[in-house]
LOSEZA-843738 format. One record per residue (C-alpha): x, y, z; residue number from 1. Coordinates in steps of 0.25 Angstrom, whole numbers. Layout:
<sites>
+-------+-------+-------+-----+
|    px |    py |    pz |   k |
+-------+-------+-------+-----+
|     X |     Y |     Z | NUM |
...
+-------+-------+-------+-----+
</sites>
This chain:
<sites>
+-------+-------+-------+-----+
|    px |    py |    pz |   k |
+-------+-------+-------+-----+
|    84 |    17 |    88 |   1 |
|    83 |    11 |    75 |   2 |
|    74 |    13 |    62 |   3 |
|    67 |    -2 |    63 |   4 |
|    61 |     0 |    47 |   5 |
|    74 |     2 |    41 |   6 |
|    84 |    -7 |    52 |   7 |
|    74 |   -19 |    47 |   8 |
|    72 |   -17 |    33 |   9 |
|    84 |   -11 |    27 |  10 |
|    95 |    -8 |    36 |  11 |
|   101 |   -21 |    35 |  12 |
|   101 |   -23 |    17 |  13 |
|   112 |   -12 |    19 |  14 |
|   123 |   -17 |    10 |  15 |
|   114 |   -30 |     4 |  16 |
|   116 |   -29 |   -11 |  17 |
|   106 |   -40 |   -12 |  18 |
|    93 |   -35 |   -23 |  19 |
|    83 |   -30 |   -14 |  20 |
|    75 |   -25 |   -26 |  21 |
|    74 |   -31 |   -42 |  22 |
|    70 |   -19 |   -51 |  23 |
|    63 |   -20 |   -64 |  24 |
|    72 |   -16 |   -72 |  25 |
|    82 |   -27 |   -66 |  26 |
|    89 |   -19 |   -57 |  27 |
|    91 |   -22 |   -43 |  28 |
|    93 |   -15 |   -31 |  29 |
|   100 |   -21 |   -19 |  30 |
|    97 |   -18 |    -4 |  31 |
|   110 |    -9 |    -2 |  32 |
|   105 |    -3 |   -15 |  33 |
|    92 |    -1 |    -8 |  34 |
|    97 |     5 |     6 |  35 |
|   107 |    14 |    -1 |  36 |
|    95 |    21 |   -10 |  37 |
|    88 |    22 |     2 |  38 |
|    98 |    29 |    10 |  39 |
|   102 |    40 |    -1 |  40 |
|    87 |    43 |    -1 |  41 |
|    87 |    44 |    16 |  42 |
|    98 |    54 |    14 |  43 |
|    88 |    62 |     3 |  44 |
|    78 |    61 |    10 |  45 |
|    82 |    66 |    24 |  46 |
|    92 |    78 |    15 |  47 |
|    79 |    84 |    12 |  48 |
|    75 |    85 |    25 |  49 |
|    65 |    74 |    30 |  50 |
|    68 |    69 |    43 |  51 |
|    63 |    55 |    52 |  52 |
|    47 |    55 |    50 |  53 |
|    46 |    62 |    38 |  54 |
|    38 |    58 |    27 |  55 |
|    43 |    57 |    14 |  56 |
|    29 |    54 |     2 |  57 |
|    34 |    44 |    -9 |  58 |
|    26 |    44 |   -21 |  59 |
|    37 |    36 |   -31 |  60 |
|    35 |    25 |   -39 |  61 |
|    41 |    11 |   -36 |  62 |
|    56 |    10 |   -36 |  63 |
|    68 |     7 |   -28 |  64 |
|    71 |    21 |   -25 |  65 |
|    56 |    22 |   -19 |  66 |
|    58 |    11 |   -11 |  67 |
|    71 |    17 |    -7 |  68 |
|    65 |    30 |    -2 |  69 |
|    54 |    21 |     8 |  70 |
|    67 |    14 |    14 |  71 |
|    75 |    28 |    15 |  72 |
|    63 |    33 |    21 |  73 |
|    64 |    20 |    33 |  74 |
|    80 |    25 |    35 |  75 |
|    79 |    40 |    36 |  76 |
|    63 |    38 |    44 |  77 |
|    56 |    45 |    35 |  78 |
|    41 |    43 |    33 |  79 |
|    37 |    36 |    18 |  80 |
|    25 |    41 |    13 |  81 |
|    23 |    31 |    -1 |  82 |
|    13 |    36 |   -10 |  83 |
|     7 |    29 |   -21 |  84 |
|    11 |    35 |   -33 |  85 |
|    -3 |    35 |   -40 |  86 |
|    -7 |    46 |   -31 |  87 |
|   -12 |    59 |   -36 |  88 |
|    -6 |    72 |   -31 |  89 |
|   -18 |    75 |   -23 |  90 |
|   -17 |    64 |   -16 |  91 |
|    -2 |    66 |   -14 |  92 |
|    -5 |    79 |   -10 |  93 |
|   -14 |    74 |     1 |  94 |
|    -2 |    63 |     6 |  95 |
|    10 |    72 |     5 |  96 |
|     3 |    82 |    16 |  97 |
|    -3 |    73 |    24 |  98 |
|    10 |    66 |    28 |  99 |
|    17 |    79 |    28 | 100 |
|    28 |    72 |    20 | 101 |
|    41 |    78 |    19 | 102 |
|    46 |    74 |     5 | 103 |
|    38 |    68 |    -7 | 104 |
|    45 |    58 |   -16 | 105 |
|    39 |    56 |   -28 | 106 |
|    39 |    53 |   -44 | 107 |
|    46 |    64 |   -52 | 108 |
|    36 |    64 |   -61 | 109 |
|    27 |    69 |   -50 | 110 |
|    34 |    81 |   -46 | 111 |
|    27 |    92 |   -52 | 112 |
|    14 |    88 |   -46 | 113 |
|    20 |    83 |   -31 | 114 |
|    31 |    93 |   -28 | 115 |
|    21 |   105 |   -27 | 116 |
|    14 |    97 |   -15 | 117 |
|    26 |    95 |    -9 | 118 |
|    33 |   107 |   -10 | 119 |
|    20 |   112 |    -4 | 120 |
|    18 |   102 |     6 | 121 |
|    33 |   107 |     9 | 122 |
|    40 |    92 |     6 | 123 |
|    52 |    90 |    -1 | 124 |
|    48 |    81 |   -14 | 125 |
|    58 |    74 |   -22 | 126 |
|    57 |    63 |   -34 | 127 |
|    59 |    49 |   -34 | 128 |
|    55 |    42 |   -49 | 129 |
|    53 |    26 |   -51 | 130 |
|    67 |    26 |   -58 | 131 |
|    73 |    32 |   -46 | 132 |
|    76 |    45 |   -50 | 133 |
|    72 |    58 |   -44 | 134 |
|    77 |    69 |   -36 | 135 |
|    77 |    60 |   -24 | 136 |
|    86 |    49 |   -29 | 137 |
|    94 |    62 |   -34 | 138 |
|    96 |    68 |   -21 | 139 |
|   100 |    53 |   -14 | 140 |
|   110 |    49 |   -25 | 141 |
|   120 |    56 |   -18 | 142 |
|   115 |    51 |    -4 | 143 |
|   123 |    43 |     4 | 144 |
|   117 |    28 |     3 | 145 |
|   118 |    26 |    18 | 146 |
|   108 |    36 |    28 | 147 |
|   106 |    33 |    44 | 148 |
|    96 |    27 |    45 | 149 |
|    85 |    36 |    53 | 150 |
|    81 |    30 |    68 | 151 |
|    66 |    28 |    68 | 152 |
|    59 |    20 |    80 | 153 |
|    48 |     7 |    77 | 154 |
|    35 |    18 |    77 | 155 |
|    42 |    29 |    68 | 156 |
|    33 |    32 |    55 | 157 |
|    40 |    25 |    43 | 158 |
|    28 |    27 |    32 | 159 |
|    18 |    33 |    31 | 160 |
|     5 |    29 |    21 | 161 |
|    -6 |    34 |    16 | 162 |
|   -19 |    25 |    17 | 163 |
|   -34 |    33 |    11 | 164 |
|   -45 |    34 |    21 | 165 |
|   -60 |    35 |    17 | 166 |
|   -59 |    48 |    20 | 167 |
|   -53 |    51 |     9 | 168 |
|   -40 |    57 |    18 | 169 |
|   -27 |    47 |    17 | 170 |
|   -21 |    43 |    29 | 171 |
|    -6 |    41 |    33 | 172 |
|    -3 |    27 |    39 | 173 |
|     9 |    29 |    48 | 174 |
|    18 |    18 |    48 | 175 |
|    28 |    15 |    58 | 176 |
|    42 |     7 |    57 | 177 |
|    35 |    -4 |    65 | 178 |
|    23 |    -4 |    56 | 179 |
|    31 |    -8 |    42 | 180 |
|    41 |   -15 |    50 | 181 |
|    36 |   -25 |    59 | 182 |
|    26 |   -28 |    47 | 183 |
|    37 |   -31 |    36 | 184 |
|    43 |   -42 |    46 | 185 |
|    28 |   -48 |    50 | 186 |
|    29 |   -50 |    33 | 187 |
|    42 |   -54 |    31 | 188 |
|    40 |   -66 |    41 | 189 |
|    24 |   -69 |    37 | 190 |
|    29 |   -69 |    23 | 191 |
|    40 |   -78 |    26 | 192 |
|    48 |   -66 |    16 | 193 |
|    67 |   -67 |    16 | 194 |
|    79 |   -61 |    10 | 195 |
|    78 |   -71 |    -2 | 196 |
|    63 |   -66 |    -7 | 197 |
|    59 |   -58 |   -18 | 198 |
|    48 |   -49 |   -18 | 199 |
|    40 |   -44 |   -30 | 200 |
|    37 |   -30 |   -28 | 201 |
|    27 |   -24 |   -36 | 202 |
|    19 |   -17 |   -28 | 203 |
|    20 |     0 |   -25 | 204 |
|    28 |     3 |   -13 | 205 |
|    20 |    16 |    -9 | 206 |
|    11 |     5 |    -2 | 207 |
|    11 |    -3 |    10 | 208 |
|    11 |   -17 |     2 | 209 |
|    22 |   -14 |    -7 | 210 |
|    31 |    -5 |     3 | 211 |
|    29 |    -9 |    18 | 212 |
|    27 |   -25 |    14 | 213 |
|    33 |   -29 |     2 | 214 |
|    46 |   -19 |     4 | 215 |
|    47 |   -19 |    19 | 216 |
|    48 |   -35 |    20 | 217 |
|    57 |   -35 |     8 | 218 |
|    66 |   -26 |    15 | 219 |
|    64 |   -35 |    29 | 220 |
|    69 |   -49 |    23 | 221 |
|    80 |   -44 |    12 | 222 |
|    72 |   -49 |     1 | 223 |
|    72 |   -41 |   -13 | 224 |
|    60 |   -36 |   -23 | 225 |
|    57 |   -35 |   -37 | 226 |
|    55 |   -22 |   -36 | 227 |
|    43 |   -18 |   -48 | 228 |
|    39 |    -4 |   -50 | 229 |
|    24 |    -9 |   -52 | 230 |
|    15 |   -19 |   -54 | 231 |
|    18 |   -24 |   -67 | 232 |
|    13 |   -38 |   -71 | 233 |
|    27 |   -42 |   -80 | 234 |
|    38 |   -38 |   -71 | 235 |
|    27 |   -45 |   -59 | 236 |
|    29 |   -59 |   -67 | 237 |
|    42 |   -56 |   -72 | 238 |
|    48 |   -53 |   -57 | 239 |
|    41 |   -65 |   -52 | 240 |
|    50 |   -77 |   -54 | 241 |
|    61 |   -67 |   -47 | 242 |
|    50 |   -66 |   -33 | 243 |
|    48 |   -74 |   -23 | 244 |
|    36 |   -65 |   -16 | 245 |
|    26 |   -56 |   -22 | 246 |
|    16 |   -45 |   -15 | 247 |
|     5 |   -38 |   -23 | 248 |
|    -7 |   -35 |   -24 | 249 |
|   -18 |   -43 |   -27 | 250 |
|   -19 |   -36 |   -42 | 251 |
|    -4 |   -41 |   -44 | 252 |
|   -10 |   -55 |   -43 | 253 |
|   -20 |   -55 |   -51 | 254 |
|   -12 |   -48 |   -62 | 255 |
|    -4 |   -60 |   -60 | 256 |
|   -15 |   -71 |   -62 | 257 |
|   -19 |   -63 |   -75 | 258 |
|    -5 |   -65 |   -82 | 259 |
|    -2 |   -81 |   -87 | 260 |
|    13 |   -77 |   -84 | 261 |
|     9 |   -78 |   -69 | 262 |
|    11 |   -94 |   -67 | 263 |
|    16 |  -103 |   -56 | 264 |
|    29 |  -106 |   -61 | 265 |
|    31 |   -91 |   -62 | 266 |
|    29 |   -90 |   -47 | 267 |
|    35 |  -104 |   -41 | 268 |
|    43 |   -97 |   -34 | 269 |
|    37 |   -85 |   -26 | 270 |
|    35 |   -89 |   -12 | 271 |
|    24 |   -77 |    -8 | 272 |
|    12 |   -69 |   -16 | 273 |
|     7 |   -58 |    -8 | 274 |
|    -5 |   -50 |   -10 | 275 |
|   -11 |   -38 |    -2 | 276 |
|   -17 |   -25 |    -2 | 277 |
|   -28 |   -29 |    -9 | 278 |
|   -37 |   -41 |    -6 | 279 |
|   -35 |   -54 |   -17 | 280 |
|   -46 |   -59 |   -22 | 281 |
|   -46 |   -76 |   -19 | 282 |
|   -47 |   -79 |   -32 | 283 |
|   -32 |   -71 |   -35 | 284 |
|   -29 |   -81 |   -23 | 285 |
|   -33 |   -93 |   -32 | 286 |
|   -28 |   -90 |   -45 | 287 |
|   -14 |   -86 |   -39 | 288 |
|   -13 |   -98 |   -32 | 289 |
|   -20 |  -106 |   -42 | 290 |
|    -9 |  -100 |   -53 | 291 |
|     4 |   -98 |   -46 | 292 |
|     1 |  -109 |   -33 | 293 |
|     5 |   -96 |   -25 | 294 |
|    -6 |   -90 |   -15 | 295 |
|    -4 |   -78 |   -14 | 296 |
|    -4 |   -71 |     2 | 297 |
|   -12 |   -61 |     5 | 298 |
|   -11 |   -52 |    16 | 299 |
|   -18 |   -38 |    23 | 300 |
|   -12 |   -26 |    25 | 301 |
|   -15 |   -10 |    25 | 302 |
|    -6 |     5 |    25 | 303 |
|    -8 |     7 |    40 | 304 |
|    -3 |   -10 |    43 | 305 |
|     4 |   -14 |    32 | 306 |
|     3 |   -30 |    33 | 307 |
|    -7 |   -36 |    44 | 308 |
|   -12 |   -50 |    37 | 309 |
|    -7 |   -59 |    28 | 310 |
|   -12 |   -74 |    25 | 311 |
|     0 |   -83 |    31 | 312 |
|    13 |   -88 |    19 | 313 |
|    12 |  -101 |    23 | 314 |
|    -1 |  -107 |    28 | 315 |
|   -14 |  -102 |    20 | 316 |
|   -16 |   -90 |    12 | 317 |
|   -30 |   -89 |    12 | 318 |
|   -37 |   -81 |    -1 | 319 |
|   -45 |   -72 |     6 | 320 |
|   -39 |   -68 |    18 | 321 |
|   -27 |   -58 |    21 | 322 |
|   -23 |   -69 |    30 | 323 |
|   -19 |   -68 |    46 | 324 |
|   -15 |   -56 |    53 | 325 |
|     2 |   -55 |    53 | 326 |
|     9 |   -57 |    64 | 327 |
|    10 |   -45 |    76 | 328 |
|    -3 |   -41 |    69 | 329 |
|   -17 |   -40 |    77 | 330 |
|   -29 |   -42 |    67 | 331 |
|   -43 |   -42 |    72 | 332 |
|   -57 |   -40 |    66 | 333 |
|   -68 |   -30 |    72 | 334 |
|   -80 |   -23 |    72 | 335 |
|   -77 |   -11 |    64 | 336 |
|   -87 |    -1 |    74 | 337 |
|   -82 |    -8 |    87 | 338 |
|   -69 |   -15 |    86 | 339 |
|   -75 |   -26 |    93 | 340 |
|   -68 |   -40 |    87 | 341 |
|   -75 |   -49 |    78 | 342 |
|   -74 |   -62 |    77 | 343 |
|   -69 |   -73 |    67 | 344 |
|   -77 |   -72 |    54 | 345 |
|   -81 |   -59 |    57 | 346 |
|   -80 |   -47 |    49 | 347 |
|   -74 |   -34 |    54 | 348 |
|   -63 |   -23 |    53 | 349 |
|   -50 |   -29 |    54 | 350 |
|   -41 |   -22 |    63 | 351 |
|   -25 |   -25 |    66 | 352 |
|   -15 |   -21 |    77 | 353 |
|     1 |   -23 |    75 | 354 |
|    14 |   -16 |    71 | 355 |
|    11 |   -15 |    58 | 356 |
|     1 |    -5 |    61 | 357 |
|     2 |    10 |    58 | 358 |
|     4 |    18 |    66 | 359 |
|    -8 |    29 |    61 | 360 |
|   -12 |    37 |    52 | 361 |
|    -6 |    50 |    50 | 362 |
|    -8 |    62 |    57 | 363 |
|   -24 |    55 |    59 | 364 |
|   -23 |    53 |    73 | 365 |
|   -37 |    52 |    72 | 366 |
|   -39 |    43 |    63 | 367 |
|   -28 |    34 |    67 | 368 |
|   -35 |    33 |    81 | 369 |
|   -47 |    28 |    73 | 370 |
|   -41 |    18 |    65 | 371 |
|   -35 |    10 |    79 | 372 |
|   -42 |     5 |    90 | 373 |
|   -37 |     6 |   105 | 374 |
|   -30 |    -5 |   104 | 375 |
|   -22 |    -3 |    91 | 376 |
|   -28 |   -10 |    80 | 377 |
|   -30 |    -4 |    68 | 378 |
|   -43 |    -2 |    61 | 379 |
|   -42 |    -8 |    46 | 380 |
|   -54 |    -4 |    40 | 381 |
|   -53 |   -17 |    34 | 382 |
|   -65 |   -27 |    36 | 383 |
|   -60 |   -42 |    40 | 384 |
|   -63 |   -55 |    45 | 385 |
|   -54 |   -68 |    50 | 386 |
|   -57 |   -82 |    47 | 387 |
|   -56 |   -93 |    57 | 388 |
|   -43 |   -96 |    52 | 389 |
|   -38 |   -83 |    55 | 390 |
|   -37 |   -76 |    40 | 391 |
|   -41 |   -62 |    38 | 392 |
|   -50 |   -59 |    27 | 393 |
|   -52 |   -45 |    23 | 394 |
|   -67 |   -42 |    18 | 395 |
|   -68 |   -31 |    17 | 396 |
|   -64 |   -14 |    18 | 397 |
|   -68 |    -4 |    28 | 398 |
|   -68 |    12 |    22 | 399 |
|   -71 |     5 |     9 | 400 |
|   -56 |     3 |     5 | 401 |
|   -55 |     0 |    -8 | 402 |
|   -41 |    -8 |   -14 | 403 |
|   -36 |    -9 |   -28 | 404 |
|   -25 |   -14 |   -32 | 405 |
|   -20 |   -15 |   -19 | 406 |
|   -23 |     2 |   -16 | 407 |
|   -31 |     7 |    -5 | 408 |
|   -41 |    15 |   -11 | 409 |
|   -50 |    23 |    -1 | 410 |
|   -63 |    26 |   -10 | 411 |
|   -66 |    39 |    -3 | 412 |
|   -55 |    47 |    -7 | 413 |
|   -60 |    43 |   -21 | 414 |
|   -74 |    46 |   -19 | 415 |
|   -69 |    62 |   -15 | 416 |
|   -63 |    62 |   -27 | 417 |
|   -76 |    58 |   -35 | 418 |
|   -87 |    67 |   -26 | 419 |
|   -78 |    79 |   -29 | 420 |
|   -80 |    78 |   -45 | 421 |
|   -90 |    88 |   -51 | 422 |
|  -105 |    79 |   -52 | 423 |
|  -101 |    70 |   -41 | 424 |
|  -111 |    69 |   -30 | 425 |
|  -106 |    57 |   -21 | 426 |
|   -97 |    44 |   -26 | 427 |
|   -93 |    31 |   -20 | 428 |
|   -81 |    23 |   -20 | 429 |
|   -78 |     8 |   -21 | 430 |
|   -68 |    -4 |   -23 | 431 |
|   -75 |   -16 |   -33 | 432 |
|   -68 |   -29 |   -36 | 433 |
|   -57 |   -26 |   -47 | 434 |
|   -50 |   -40 |   -51 | 435 |
|   -36 |   -33 |   -52 | 436 |
|   -37 |   -22 |   -42 | 437 |
|   -46 |   -30 |   -30 | 438 |
|   -54 |   -17 |   -31 | 439 |
|   -56 |    -5 |   -40 | 440 |
|   -62 |     9 |   -38 | 441 |
|   -75 |    14 |   -44 | 442 |
|   -83 |    26 |   -40 | 443 |
|  -100 |    28 |   -39 | 444 |
|  -102 |    42 |   -42 | 445 |
|  -115 |    49 |   -39 | 446 |
|  -118 |    61 |   -47 | 447 |
|  -124 |    74 |   -42 | 448 |
|  -138 |    76 |   -47 | 449 |
|  -139 |    79 |   -62 | 450 |
|  -123 |    78 |   -63 | 451 |
|  -118 |    70 |   -74 | 452 |
|  -105 |    65 |   -70 | 453 |
|   -93 |    64 |   -80 | 454 |
|   -85 |    50 |   -75 | 455 |
|   -74 |    53 |   -84 | 456 |
|   -69 |    66 |   -77 | 457 |
|   -72 |    59 |   -64 | 458 |
|   -62 |    49 |   -66 | 459 |
|   -53 |    59 |   -72 | 460 |
|   -54 |    65 |   -58 | 461 |
|   -52 |    55 |   -49 | 462 |
|   -40 |    51 |   -57 | 463 |
|   -33 |    66 |   -54 | 464 |
|   -38 |    63 |   -42 | 465 |
|   -36 |    49 |   -36 | 466 |
|   -23 |    39 |   -38 | 467 |
|   -26 |    29 |   -50 | 468 |
|   -27 |    16 |   -41 | 469 |
|   -40 |    26 |   -34 | 470 |
|   -45 |    30 |   -46 | 471 |
|   -62 |    23 |   -48 | 472 |
|   -61 |    13 |   -60 | 473 |
|   -74 |    16 |   -62 | 474 |
|   -84 |    29 |   -59 | 475 |
|  -100 |    24 |   -58 | 476 |
|  -110 |    33 |   -57 | 477 |
|  -121 |    31 |   -49 | 478 |
|  -134 |    37 |   -43 | 479 |
|  -132 |    36 |   -29 | 480 |
|  -122 |    29 |   -19 | 481 |
|  -128 |    18 |    -7 | 482 |
|  -129 |    23 |     5 | 483 |
|  -133 |    15 |    19 | 484 |
|  -142 |    23 |    30 | 485 |
|  -131 |    31 |    35 | 486 |
|  -131 |    38 |    19 | 487 |
|  -114 |    29 |    18 | 488 |
|  -113 |    27 |     4 | 489 |
|  -114 |    10 |     3 | 490 |
|  -101 |     7 |    -2 | 491 |
|  -103 |    -8 |    -2 | 492 |
|  -116 |    -9 |    -8 | 493 |
|  -107 |     0 |   -21 | 494 |
|   -99 |   -11 |   -19 | 495 |
|  -107 |   -23 |   -22 | 496 |
|  -116 |   -15 |   -33 | 497 |
|  -101 |   -13 |   -41 | 498 |
|   -96 |   -25 |   -35 | 499 |
|   -94 |   -32 |   -49 | 500 |
|   -91 |   -20 |   -58 | 501 |
|   -82 |   -24 |   -69 | 502 |
|   -68 |   -17 |   -68 | 503 |
+-------+-------+-------+-----+
</sites>
């Protein structure tokens, strides 16, 4: 037996002293140094009693050590569960409890809040800080720099990523070794990555885009990454001359275009700019090409599937589309109610099938069954169409999903918080266009009869309950919400009414 993910992405780099990570402070991390750190972490995890199949929750800042923790989990057969660093304690409690995590690793600044939760759920708690210090690295210092890689089957879980649901209850997407590995291999070929590439990495690594797309691709080819802790415009511009490729969300590109330093000469050596996680405006495409001579490559993916489609590398990259289904992935447009396949140009529900598609939702067999067709197609919930040339267009989203700055936001979760506030009768949360983030969150609130609402107090309450990217940018009082004959709130009407809201 073997460990397909470790064997393909990591094992071949043992002993390589070439740089894997270029850090913002000028330091470098070699492939060999990275693997040794991962091995020491793997020993620390297993010494704590973790066994293959156990879940490890990581809510840590982006750092080489945080990335090594992911590699350690792969090598030790532990299921990696990264969480957004913006999540509040109440949000974290659900994830830890639902996943049955055996260990939580977090920043030391969170210890007072999270350690008691871990103790109550009988999970180990360790710290890992942005500078690489913490209780976990301290334990790992004395460990061996080699670790006997744990055997795993291709269908064994490698990661668990939570994606919110419209009912407010988050779902854990179970990603196998094959899911992650197949997607990395396809993207290496489709986007023509090689060991000569230097990827400018400014994405978070608690998200599919930064972790399983960017990092896995570069590990697969043995390329290096300029590893920025976060998106920083000055750092991005300073780093571009040393890079050959960049993966980002639309916000990265709009911010670059707003800076006069971002000019053709700065990127004349680059070969690829990739955008995803949110729709890229056609105008941004045009401005970027006019400024740089480069045409951004847009693609389409999901937490449950990683990448599904991509604009081509060598052929036309068509603005407003997400390209073609990737090799080995089947995509169809169907009638959402009947599942009947629709014709060219018809708008319907997007369904996908392939080795990239997740195993199902953690401990939710009924929900899993609802989201898969009998022939293995996964119901994405996104609406799209395929044009006469075969390009896939995303035209909308079922379930009222909002994507802001690359993050998925489900209105129901926010509405539950708003509805719980004193004097609130009901609420509706919608996404409205935003030049920088693609979309942003607006909350419409109906007060109870004869009640005067304190919107500032409500905003404060949402800030305490929700991660910052989920918090409404504006709260608006309304007399009532529009409804159809069945009593369902017509959010399409609300989106049309507030589409031109200045935010």
